[in-house]
Phi, psi and omega in degrees: 000135177284149184297136181279146176286155175293121184299336184286350177261002178295141181304321187289323178294319180298311177304315178294326186287319185285328180289312176300318177303312180298316177304317185286329175296327178276000176076026182257351177224077177288148175050233181258027175291138174091158183204152173223145173233139189229107182291124173250151171280145179303320187295341173283333187273313193296338176290347188248330186223152164283111181285351170274359181255106180264120176287310183207158169241126185237133178290148179257349183057038187198138186272099177256033179292339174295344179246019178308130175082002181275149181256141176216138165255133187223155178283155188270154178291135173072007181269145180268126181307326187292338181271351180301317188296330181270329185217070181295334182281354173259328187262348179235165178210136176264126185229156176231131176286129189289171186299323185272002176070005182271345184222173166232135172276141178260114176266339184197154176083190184044049187289347179262011180094011183281173185230169185292162177318144178291345175274010183309318179301318172303318174293320175295317178303319180292318178299317182298313185289320182290326178296330181289335184257336183212101185295345176268356177306149182207338185237144160234128179240135170242124180212172184250076181293118192302309187288323173306308175303319176297324181290336182289342179271341186241351189248152171302146183260007167303121190289342180280322181286324179291312184301322180295318179295318177301310177310315185286348179280343187199130181306328186287339198293319184293331180282323183282317175223079176295339175287350186081206181233159169256153176225129177262161168298164169297134183211159174295125173287164179081014179249164180293325188303309181295321174299321183294309178297323176287326178293321182294318173300318185288004173292332187242344182222162175255352177239123173233130181267129173263105181306136181061022189216305188165211182212141173255129171236149178230152182191179182273342179215166177301309181299317180297316180285320172304309179300326178296311171298318181298321175296317176295320181293316177296322175300322177292324177297321182291322179302317178298314180295324180293319179294329182279337180277342181119210183302130172281125180256343177204164176202174173284120184281170179296320179297316179304318182291319173298318178300321174299316182297318177302314184294329181253011167068034175246161184241112185294143174308143183284148174090005182252311180272136179272080180239127175275117177281137178268116178254150177279000000 
């Protein structure tokens, strides 16, 4: 058997450490708020770990059989994002979903006896749904993006209206997330119920807002997912600034939004733009 490389040098560990540090720096993951799960390929794991050496097996209280045999690196329950970069083996864990989908094997990490994020079922449900529509899907990030949360106190929670407002706040938004955002009712976090409704939304969107709590983002890479949340949060920040400045005198019109979509080859979610289509 070939000698294993130091897992702390693995690209997926480096990505997790840098991303959690950035999220903490931006104020989106205070204390132990937020969580990340990163779907890994077996060939990415085997250079660093003996995949037959299981440290612990933990029940998930969720049927994850659709992900049986899949590997994830995830943040830990109660762990602070600011500490990941200095102590990844304590604050992160590499897990594999068991064949029956009822548990996960811990292959690395959580060295202080820790466990995966309490939102793990919500993450796994989201991964299941995103993989159905995008086989390249790999990342789910949940964070407490400040301006998005603030916007949920003052703005309609109708997701089509919410999506349009975000699109109108910055020219790039409709290009980055033309499908808009999903919005769920306020619910207790860490439950199967919020995971199920979030995953259902993720069949159609990559961003789901939890009112007065935060946002879930999904993507094919860490950069894409982080950038997706970052773009929506910037739009929410501009909305906050606009509201503070007073009367709105102009905006990006529906026609201009459609023109943007046409120029960049994206299709806006139906039912948001009031555009009369011209037919020949």
